[in-house]
mmCIF file of the N, C-alpha and C atoms, coordinates in Angstrom:
data_MODEL
# 
_entry.id   MODEL 
# 
loop_
_atom_site.group_PDB 
_atom_site.id 
_atom_site.type_symbol 
_atom_site.label_atom_id 
_atom_site.label_alt_id 
_atom_site.label_comp_id 
_atom_site.label_asym_id 
_atom_site.label_entity_id 
_atom_site.label_seq_id 
_atom_site.pdbx_PDB_ins_code 
_atom_site.Cartn_x 
_atom_site.Cartn_y 
_atom_site.Cartn_z 
_atom_site.occupancy 
_atom_site.B_iso_or_equiv 
_atom_site.pdbx_formal_charge 
_atom_site.auth_seq_id 
_atom_site.auth_comp_id 
_atom_site.auth_asym_id 
_atom_site.auth_atom_id 
_atom_site.pdbx_PDB_model_num 
ATOM 1   N N  . MET A 1 1  ? 17.691 -65.273  -73.384  1.00 0.00 ? 1  MET A N  1 
ATOM 2   C CA . MET A 1 1  ? 16.654 -64.567  -74.449  1.00 0.00 ? 1  MET A CA 1 
ATOM 3   C C  . MET A 1 1  ? 18.240 -65.509  -75.442  1.00 0.00 ? 1  MET A C  1 
ATOM 4   N N  . LYS A 1 2  ? 19.432 -65.101  -74.477  1.00 0.00 ? 2  LYS A N  1 
ATOM 5   C CA . LYS A 1 2  ? 20.606 -65.061  -75.107  1.00 0.00 ? 2  LYS A CA 1 
ATOM 6   C C  . LYS A 1 2  ? 20.268 -67.210  -76.296  1.00 0.00 ? 2  LYS A C  1 
ATOM 7   N N  . ILE A 1 3  ? 19.823 -67.822  -75.447  1.00 0.00 ? 3  ILE A N  1 
ATOM 8   C CA . ILE A 1 3  ? 19.686 -69.030  -76.162  1.00 0.00 ? 3  ILE A CA 1 
ATOM 9   C C  . ILE A 1 3  ? 18.756 -69.116  -76.813  1.00 0.00 ? 3  ILE A C  1 
ATOM 10  N N  . VAL A 1 4  ? 17.868 -68.220  -76.967  1.00 0.00 ? 4  VAL A N  1 
ATOM 11  C CA . VAL A 1 4  ? 16.936 -67.968  -78.759  1.00 0.00 ? 4  VAL A CA 1 
ATOM 12  C C  . VAL A 1 4  ? 17.928 -66.963  -79.455  1.00 0.00 ? 4  VAL A C  1 
ATOM 13  N N  . ASP A 1 5  ? 18.150 -66.291  -79.711  1.00 0.00 ? 5  ASP A N  1 
ATOM 14  C CA . ASP A 1 5  ? 18.521 -65.722  -80.342  1.00 0.00 ? 5  ASP A CA 1 
ATOM 15  C C  . ASP A 1 5  ? 19.997 -66.496  -81.124  1.00 0.00 ? 5  ASP A C  1 
ATOM 16  N N  . TYR A 1 6  ? 20.389 -66.877  -80.492  1.00 0.00 ? 6  TYR A N  1 
ATOM 17  C CA . TYR A 1 6  ? 21.664 -68.638  -80.887  1.00 0.00 ? 6  TYR A CA 1 
ATOM 18  C C  . TYR A 1 6  ? 20.780 -69.039  -82.224  1.00 0.00 ? 6  TYR A C  1 
ATOM 19  N N  . LEU A 1 7  ? 20.527 -70.008  -81.384  1.00 0.00 ? 7  LEU A N  1 
ATOM 20  C CA . LEU A 1 7  ? 19.299 -70.814  -82.489  1.00 0.00 ? 7  LEU A CA 1 
ATOM 21  C C  . LEU A 1 7  ? 18.730 -69.853  -83.426  1.00 0.00 ? 7  LEU A C  1 
ATOM 22  N N  . LYS A 1 8  ? 18.275 -69.223  -83.929  1.00 0.00 ? 8  LYS A N  1 
ATOM 23  C CA . LYS A 1 8  ? 17.671 -68.139  -84.510  1.00 0.00 ? 8  LYS A CA 1 
ATOM 24  C C  . LYS A 1 8  ? 18.570 -67.562  -85.950  1.00 0.00 ? 8  LYS A C  1 
ATOM 25  N N  . GLU A 1 9  ? 19.683 -67.354  -85.085  1.00 0.00 ? 9  GLU A N  1 
ATOM 26  C CA . GLU A 1 9  ? 20.829 -67.459  -86.116  1.00 0.00 ? 9  GLU A CA 1 
ATOM 27  C C  . GLU A 1 9  ? 21.607 -68.414  -86.495  1.00 0.00 ? 9  GLU A C  1 
ATOM 28  N N  . THR A 1 10 ? 21.471 -69.571  -85.828  1.00 0.00 ? 10 THR A N  1 
ATOM 29  C CA . THR A 1 10 ? 21.632 -70.858  -86.238  1.00 0.00 ? 10 THR A CA 1 
ATOM 30  C C  . THR A 1 10 ? 21.054 -71.002  -87.883  1.00 0.00 ? 10 THR A C  1 
ATOM 31  N N  . ARG A 1 11 ? 20.045 -71.037  -87.148  1.00 0.00 ? 11 ARG A N  1 
ATOM 32  C CA . ARG A 1 11 ? 18.983 -71.578  -88.392  1.00 0.00 ? 11 ARG A CA 1 
ATOM 33  C C  . ARG A 1 11 ? 18.976 -70.973  -89.690  1.00 0.00 ? 11 ARG A C  1 
ATOM 34  N N  . ALA A 1 12 ? 19.902 -68.766  -89.173  1.00 0.00 ? 12 ALA A N  1 
ATOM 35  C CA . ALA A 1 12 ? 19.480 -68.696  -90.629  1.00 0.00 ? 12 ALA A CA 1 
ATOM 36  C C  . ALA A 1 12 ? 21.015 -68.870  -91.577  1.00 0.00 ? 12 ALA A C  1 
ATOM 37  N N  . GLU A 1 13 ? 21.961 -68.958  -90.642  1.00 0.00 ? 13 GLU A N  1 
ATOM 38  C CA . GLU A 1 13 ? 23.516 -69.412  -91.437  1.00 0.00 ? 13 GLU A CA 1 
ATOM 39  C C  . GLU A 1 13 ? 23.262 -70.678  -92.160  1.00 0.00 ? 13 GLU A C  1 
ATOM 40  N N  . LEU A 1 14 ? 22.264 -71.333  -91.480  1.00 0.00 ? 14 LEU A N  1 
ATOM 41  C CA . LEU A 1 14 ? 22.303 -72.652  -92.241  1.00 0.00 ? 14 LEU A CA 1 
ATOM 42  C C  . LEU A 1 14 ? 21.590 -73.039  -93.615  1.00 0.00 ? 14 LEU A C  1 
ATOM 43  N N  . LYS A 1 15 ? 20.293 -71.477  -93.738  1.00 0.00 ? 15 LYS A N  1 
ATOM 44  C CA . LYS A 1 15 ? 20.558 -71.715  -94.982  1.00 0.00 ? 15 LYS A CA 1 
ATOM 45  C C  . LYS A 1 15 ? 20.720 -70.609  -96.165  1.00 0.00 ? 15 LYS A C  1 
ATOM 46  N N  . HIS A 1 16 ? 22.349 -70.389  -95.594  1.00 0.00 ? 16 HIS A N  1 
ATOM 47  C CA . HIS A 1 16 ? 23.183 -70.219  -96.544  1.00 0.00 ? 16 HIS A CA 1 
ATOM 48  C C  . HIS A 1 16 ? 24.002 -71.847  -96.901  1.00 0.00 ? 16 HIS A C  1 
ATOM 49  N N  . VAL A 1 17 ? 24.175 -72.669  -95.980  1.00 0.00 ? 17 VAL A N  1 
ATOM 50  C CA . VAL A 1 17 ? 25.429 -73.462  -96.309  1.00 0.00 ? 17 VAL A CA 1 
ATOM 51  C C  . VAL A 1 17 ? 25.127 -74.143  -97.756  1.00 0.00 ? 17 VAL A C  1 
ATOM 52  N N  . ALA A 1 18 ? 25.504 -74.324  -98.533  1.00 0.00 ? 18 ALA A N  1 
ATOM 53  C CA . ALA A 1 18 ? 25.643 -74.948  -100.249 1.00 0.00 ? 18 ALA A CA 1 
ATOM 54  C C  . ALA A 1 18 ? 25.366 -76.857  -99.233  1.00 0.00 ? 18 ALA A C  1 
ATOM 55  N N  . TRP A 1 19 ? 24.587 -77.432  -99.366  1.00 0.00 ? 19 TRP A N  1 
ATOM 56  C CA . TRP A 1 19 ? 24.434 -78.848  -99.370  1.00 0.00 ? 19 TRP A CA 1 
ATOM 57  C C  . TRP A 1 19 ? 24.473 -79.568  -100.843 1.00 0.00 ? 19 TRP A C  1 
ATOM 58  N N  . PRO A 1 20 ? 25.528 -80.826  -100.491 1.00 0.00 ? 20 PRO A N  1 
ATOM 59  C CA . PRO A 1 20 ? 25.601 -81.521  -101.697 1.00 0.00 ? 20 PRO A CA 1 
ATOM 60  C C  . PRO A 1 20 ? 24.569 -81.965  -101.405 1.00 0.00 ? 20 PRO A C  1 
ATOM 61  N N  . SER A 1 21 ? 24.137 -82.410  -102.962 1.00 0.00 ? 21 SER A N  1 
ATOM 62  C CA . SER A 1 21 ? 23.125 -83.597  -103.565 1.00 0.00 ? 21 SER A CA 1 
ATOM 63  C C  . SER A 1 21 ? 23.222 -84.274  -103.627 1.00 0.00 ? 21 SER A C  1 
ATOM 64  N N  . ARG A 1 22 ? 22.232 -85.341  -103.859 1.00 0.00 ? 22 ARG A N  1 
ATOM 65  C CA . ARG A 1 22 ? 21.747 -86.513  -102.903 1.00 0.00 ? 22 ARG A CA 1 
ATOM 66  C C  . ARG A 1 22 ? 22.785 -87.183  -103.555 1.00 0.00 ? 22 ARG A C  1 
ATOM 67  N N  . LYS A 1 23 ? 23.223 -87.550  -104.641 1.00 0.00 ? 23 LYS A N  1 
ATOM 68  C CA . LYS A 1 23 ? 24.060 -87.884  -105.282 1.00 0.00 ? 23 LYS A CA 1 
ATOM 69  C C  . LYS A 1 23 ? 25.602 -88.011  -104.932 1.00 0.00 ? 23 LYS A C  1 
ATOM 70  N N  . GLN A 1 24 ? 26.052 -87.031  -104.201 1.00 0.00 ? 24 GLN A N  1 
ATOM 71  C CA . GLN A 1 24 ? 27.074 -85.816  -104.036 1.00 0.00 ? 24 GLN A CA 1 
ATOM 72  C C  . GLN A 1 24 ? 27.291 -87.221  -103.040 1.00 0.00 ? 24 GLN A C  1 
ATOM 73  N N  . ALA A 1 25 ? 26.457 -86.923  -101.906 1.00 0.00 ? 25 ALA A N  1 
ATOM 74  C CA . ALA A 1 25 ? 27.014 -87.120  -100.532 1.00 0.00 ? 25 ALA A CA 1 
ATOM 75  C C  . ALA A 1 25 ? 27.273 -88.427  -101.031 1.00 0.00 ? 25 ALA A C  1 
ATOM 76  N N  . ILE A 1 26 ? 26.317 -89.862  -101.313 1.00 0.00 ? 26 ILE A N  1 
ATOM 77  C CA . ILE A 1 26 ? 26.331 -90.845  -101.652 1.00 0.00 ? 26 ILE A CA 1 
ATOM 78  C C  . ILE A 1 26 ? 28.110 -90.992  -102.694 1.00 0.00 ? 26 ILE A C  1 
ATOM 79  N N  . ALA A 1 27 ? 27.775 -90.876  -102.843 1.00 0.00 ? 27 ALA A N  1 
ATOM 80  C CA . ALA A 1 27 ? 29.470 -90.553  -103.429 1.00 0.00 ? 27 ALA A CA 1 
ATOM 81  C C  . ALA A 1 27 ? 30.121 -90.327  -102.309 1.00 0.00 ? 27 ALA A C  1 
ATOM 82  N N  . TYR A 1 28 ? 30.255 -89.254  -101.765 1.00 0.00 ? 28 TYR A N  1 
ATOM 83  C CA . TYR A 1 28 ? 31.487 -89.414  -100.680 1.00 0.00 ? 28 TYR A CA 1 
ATOM 84  C C  . TYR A 1 28 ? 30.968 -90.160  -99.896  1.00 0.00 ? 28 TYR A C  1 
ATOM 85  N N  . THR A 1 29 ? 30.102 -90.416  -98.991  1.00 0.00 ? 29 THR A N  1 
ATOM 86  C CA . THR A 1 29 ? 30.534 -91.694  -97.992  1.00 0.00 ? 29 THR A CA 1 
ATOM 87  C C  . THR A 1 29 ? 30.958 -93.049  -98.701  1.00 0.00 ? 29 THR A C  1 
ATOM 88  N N  . ILE A 1 30 ? 30.526 -93.615  -100.282 1.00 0.00 ? 30 ILE A N  1 
ATOM 89  C CA . ILE A 1 30 ? 31.799 -93.986  -100.598 1.00 0.00 ? 30 ILE A CA 1 
ATOM 90  C C  . ILE A 1 30 ? 33.497 -94.447  -100.271 1.00 0.00 ? 30 ILE A C  1 
ATOM 91  N N  . VAL A 1 31 ? 33.496 -93.118  -100.873 1.00 0.00 ? 31 VAL A N  1 
ATOM 92  C CA . VAL A 1 31 ? 35.136 -92.767  -101.049 1.00 0.00 ? 31 VAL A CA 1 
ATOM 93  C C  . VAL A 1 31 ? 35.649 -92.785  -99.260  1.00 0.00 ? 31 VAL A C  1 
ATOM 94  N N  . VAL A 1 32 ? 34.572 -91.929  -98.275  1.00 0.00 ? 32 VAL A N  1 
ATOM 95  C CA . VAL A 1 32 ? 35.313 -92.096  -97.379  1.00 0.00 ? 32 VAL A CA 1 
ATOM 96  C C  . VAL A 1 32 ? 35.299 -93.994  -96.486  1.00 0.00 ? 32 VAL A C  1 
ATOM 97  N N  . ILE A 1 33 ? 34.045 -94.289  -96.792  1.00 0.00 ? 33 ILE A N  1 
ATOM 98  C CA . ILE A 1 33 ? 33.870 -95.767  -96.307  1.00 0.00 ? 33 ILE A CA 1 
ATOM 99  C C  . ILE A 1 33 ? 34.749 -97.178  -97.426  1.00 0.00 ? 33 ILE A C  1 
ATOM 100 N N  . ALA A 1 34 ? 35.847 -96.812  -98.367  1.00 0.00 ? 34 ALA A N  1 
ATOM 101 C CA . ALA A 1 34 ? 36.659 -96.943  -99.454  1.00 0.00 ? 34 ALA A CA 1 
ATOM 102 C C  . ALA A 1 34 ? 37.890 -96.619  -98.659  1.00 0.00 ? 34 ALA A C  1 
ATOM 103 N N  . ILE A 1 35 ? 37.913 -95.761  -98.016  1.00 0.00 ? 35 ILE A N  1 
ATOM 104 C CA . ILE A 1 35 ? 39.738 -94.977  -97.041  1.00 0.00 ? 35 ILE A CA 1 
ATOM 105 C C  . ILE A 1 35 ? 39.818 -95.739  -96.724  1.00 0.00 ? 35 ILE A C  1 
ATOM 106 N N  . SER A 1 36 ? 38.412 -95.521  -95.437  1.00 0.00 ? 36 SER A N  1 
ATOM 107 C CA . SER A 1 36 ? 38.214 -96.160  -93.906  1.00 0.00 ? 36 SER A CA 1 
ATOM 108 C C  . SER A 1 36 ? 38.968 -98.149  -93.837  1.00 0.00 ? 36 SER A C  1 
ATOM 109 N N  . LEU A 1 37 ? 37.990 -98.328  -94.898  1.00 0.00 ? 37 LEU A N  1 
ATOM 110 C CA . LEU A 1 37 ? 38.777 -100.359 -95.218  1.00 0.00 ? 37 LEU A CA 1 
ATOM 111 C C  . LEU A 1 37 ? 40.070 -100.484 -95.861  1.00 0.00 ? 37 LEU A C  1 
ATOM 112 N N  . LEU A 1 38 ? 40.462 -99.786  -96.155  1.00 0.00 ? 38 LEU A N  1 
ATOM 113 C CA . LEU A 1 38 ? 41.883 -99.691  -96.530  1.00 0.00 ? 38 LEU A CA 1 
ATOM 114 C C  . LEU A 1 38 ? 42.907 -99.225  -95.288  1.00 0.00 ? 38 LEU A C  1 
ATOM 115 N N  . THR A 1 39 ? 42.451 -97.799  -95.292  1.00 0.00 ? 39 THR A N  1 
ATOM 116 C CA . THR A 1 39 ? 43.406 -97.587  -93.876  1.00 0.00 ? 39 THR A CA 1 
ATOM 117 C C  . THR A 1 39 ? 43.213 -98.844  -92.946  1.00 0.00 ? 39 THR A C  1 
ATOM 118 N N  . ALA A 1 40 ? 42.058 -99.109  -92.943  1.00 0.00 ? 40 ALA A N  1 
ATOM 119 C CA . ALA A 1 40 ? 42.157 -100.422 -91.675  1.00 0.00 ? 40 ALA A CA 1 
ATOM 120 C C  . ALA A 1 40 ? 42.473 -101.449 -92.183  1.00 0.00 ? 40 ALA A C  1 
ATOM 121 N N  . ALA A 1 41 ? 42.730 -102.206 -93.528  1.00 0.00 ? 41 ALA A N  1 
ATOM 122 C CA . ALA A 1 41 ? 43.516 -103.809 -93.678  1.00 0.00 ? 41 ALA A CA 1 
ATOM 123 C C  . ALA A 1 41 ? 45.541 -102.932 -93.709  1.00 0.00 ? 41 ALA A C  1 
ATOM 124 N N  . TYR A 1 42 ? 45.299 -101.977 -94.269  1.00 0.00 ? 42 TYR A N  1 
ATOM 125 C CA . TYR A 1 42 ? 47.357 -101.489 -94.187  1.00 0.00 ? 42 TYR A CA 1 
ATOM 126 C C  . TYR A 1 42 ? 47.308 -101.338 -92.642  1.00 0.00 ? 42 TYR A C  1 
ATOM 127 N N  . LEU A 1 43 ? 46.738 -100.941 -91.698  1.00 0.00 ? 43 LEU A N  1 
ATOM 128 C CA . LEU A 1 43 ? 47.315 -100.991 -90.449  1.00 0.00 ? 43 LEU A CA 1 
ATOM 129 C C  . LEU A 1 43 ? 47.288 -102.430 -89.848  1.00 0.00 ? 43 LEU A C  1 
ATOM 130 N N  . GLY A 1 44 ? 46.414 -103.021 -89.737  1.00 0.00 ? 44 GLY A N  1 
ATOM 131 C CA . GLY A 1 44 ? 45.852 -104.556 -89.256  1.00 0.00 ? 44 GLY A CA 1 
ATOM 132 C C  . GLY A 1 44 ? 47.030 -105.600 -90.114  1.00 0.00 ? 44 GLY A C  1 
ATOM 133 N N  . ALA A 1 45 ? 46.881 -105.168 -92.008  1.00 0.00 ? 45 ALA A N  1 
ATOM 134 C CA . ALA A 1 45 ? 48.313 -105.957 -92.202  1.00 0.00 ? 45 ALA A CA 1 
ATOM 135 C C  . ALA A 1 45 ? 50.125 -105.392 -91.598  1.00 0.00 ? 45 ALA A C  1 
ATOM 136 N N  . PHE A 1 46 ? 50.027 -104.364 -91.030  1.00 0.00 ? 46 PHE A N  1 
ATOM 137 C CA . PHE A 1 46 ? 51.702 -103.766 -90.714  1.00 0.00 ? 46 PHE A CA 1 
ATOM 138 C C  . PHE A 1 46 ? 51.343 -104.167 -88.829  1.00 0.00 ? 46 PHE A C  1 
ATOM 139 N N  . ASP A 1 47 ? 50.340 -104.041 -88.556  1.00 0.00 ? 47 ASP A N  1 
ATOM 140 C CA . ASP A 1 47 ? 50.490 -104.660 -86.843  1.00 0.00 ? 47 ASP A CA 1 
ATOM 141 C C  . ASP A 1 47 ? 50.376 -106.650 -87.301  1.00 0.00 ? 47 ASP A C  1 
ATOM 142 N N  . TYR A 1 48 ? 49.798 -107.349 -87.931  1.00 0.00 ? 48 TYR A N  1 
ATOM 143 C CA . TYR A 1 48 ? 50.277 -108.695 -88.423  1.00 0.00 ? 48 TYR A CA 1 
ATOM 144 C C  . TYR A 1 48 ? 52.244 -108.895 -87.940  1.00 0.00 ? 48 TYR A C  1 
ATOM 145 N N  . VAL A 1 49 ? 52.763 -107.503 -89.440  1.00 0.00 ? 49 VAL A N  1 
ATOM 146 C CA . VAL A 1 49 ? 53.896 -108.125 -89.618  1.00 0.00 ? 49 VAL A CA 1 
ATOM 147 C C  . VAL A 1 49 ? 54.777 -108.005 -88.476  1.00 0.00 ? 49 VAL A C  1 
ATOM 148 N N  . PHE A 1 50 ? 54.631 -106.944 -87.436  1.00 0.00 ? 50 PHE A N  1 
ATOM 149 C CA . PHE A 1 50 ? 55.394 -106.826 -86.665  1.00 0.00 ? 50 PHE A CA 1 
ATOM 150 C C  . PHE A 1 50 ? 55.032 -107.380 -85.676  1.00 0.00 ? 50 PHE A C  1 
ATOM 151 N N  . THR A 1 51 ? 53.912 -107.815 -85.673  1.00 0.00 ? 51 THR A N  1 
ATOM 152 C CA . THR A 1 51 ? 53.303 -108.985 -84.402  1.00 0.00 ? 51 THR A CA 1 
ATOM 153 C C  . THR A 1 51 ? 54.093 -110.608 -84.330  1.00 0.00 ? 51 THR A C  1 
ATOM 154 N N  . SER A 1 52 ? 54.255 -110.628 -85.691  1.00 0.00 ? 52 SER A N  1 
ATOM 155 C CA . SER A 1 52 ? 55.221 -111.935 -86.147  1.00 0.00 ? 52 SER A CA 1 
ATOM 156 C C  . SER A 1 52 ? 56.650 -111.734 -85.565  1.00 0.00 ? 52 SER A C  1 
ATOM 157 N N  . LEU A 1 53 ? 57.236 -111.033 -86.471  1.00 0.00 ? 53 LEU A N  1 
ATOM 158 C CA . LEU A 1 53 ? 58.228 -110.440 -85.871  1.00 0.00 ? 53 LEU A CA 1 
ATOM 159 C C  . LEU A 1 53 ? 58.870 -110.132 -84.573  1.00 0.00 ? 53 LEU A C  1 
ATOM 160 N N  . LEU A 1 54 ? 58.568 -110.003 -83.998  1.00 0.00 ? 54 LEU A N  1 
ATOM 161 C CA . LEU A 1 54 ? 58.186 -109.596 -82.072  1.00 0.00 ? 54 LEU A CA 1 
ATOM 162 C C  . LEU A 1 54 ? 58.118 -111.318 -81.657  1.00 0.00 ? 54 LEU A C  1 
ATOM 163 N N  . LYS A 1 55 ? 57.222 -112.257 -82.541  1.00 0.00 ? 55 LYS A N  1 
ATOM 164 C CA . LYS A 1 55 ? 57.424 -113.697 -81.735  1.00 0.00 ? 55 LYS A CA 1 
ATOM 165 C C  . LYS A 1 55 ? 58.522 -113.687 -82.357  1.00 0.00 ? 55 LYS A C  1 
ATOM 166 N N  . LEU A 1 56 ? 58.676 -114.177 -83.432  1.00 0.00 ? 56 LEU A N  1 
ATOM 167 C CA . LEU A 1 56 ? 60.056 -114.474 -84.086  1.00 0.00 ? 56 LEU A CA 1 
ATOM 168 C C  . LEU A 1 56 ? 61.096 -114.255 -82.495  1.00 0.00 ? 56 LEU A C  1 
ATOM 169 N N  . ILE A 1 57 ? 61.714 -112.817 -82.681  1.00 0.00 ? 57 ILE A N  1 
ATOM 170 C CA . ILE A 1 57 ? 62.518 -112.303 -81.450  1.00 0.00 ? 57 ILE A CA 1 
ATOM 171 C C  . ILE A 1 57 ? 62.427 -112.852 -80.068  1.00 0.00 ? 57 ILE A C  1 
ATOM 172 N N  . ILE A 1 58 ? 60.965 -112.733 -79.767  1.00 0.00 ? 58 ILE A N  1 
ATOM 173 C CA . ILE A 1 58 ? 61.032 -113.941 -78.299  1.00 0.00 ? 58 ILE A CA 1 
ATOM 174 C C  . ILE A 1 58 ? 61.197 -115.089 -78.279  1.00 0.00 ? 58 ILE A C  1 
# 
């Protein structure tokens, strides 16, 4: 019965959560995607530069 109790308590706790509005969720999602793309571009450029430098050395 502990699993059933756990699920009941979890459901009760989820009712107390302050969920973001649809507009906020979309805005946060866009921010996360933008930061992820910028980070990927930065790391890609960093990798390209170091790969090029390593090829020049070798």
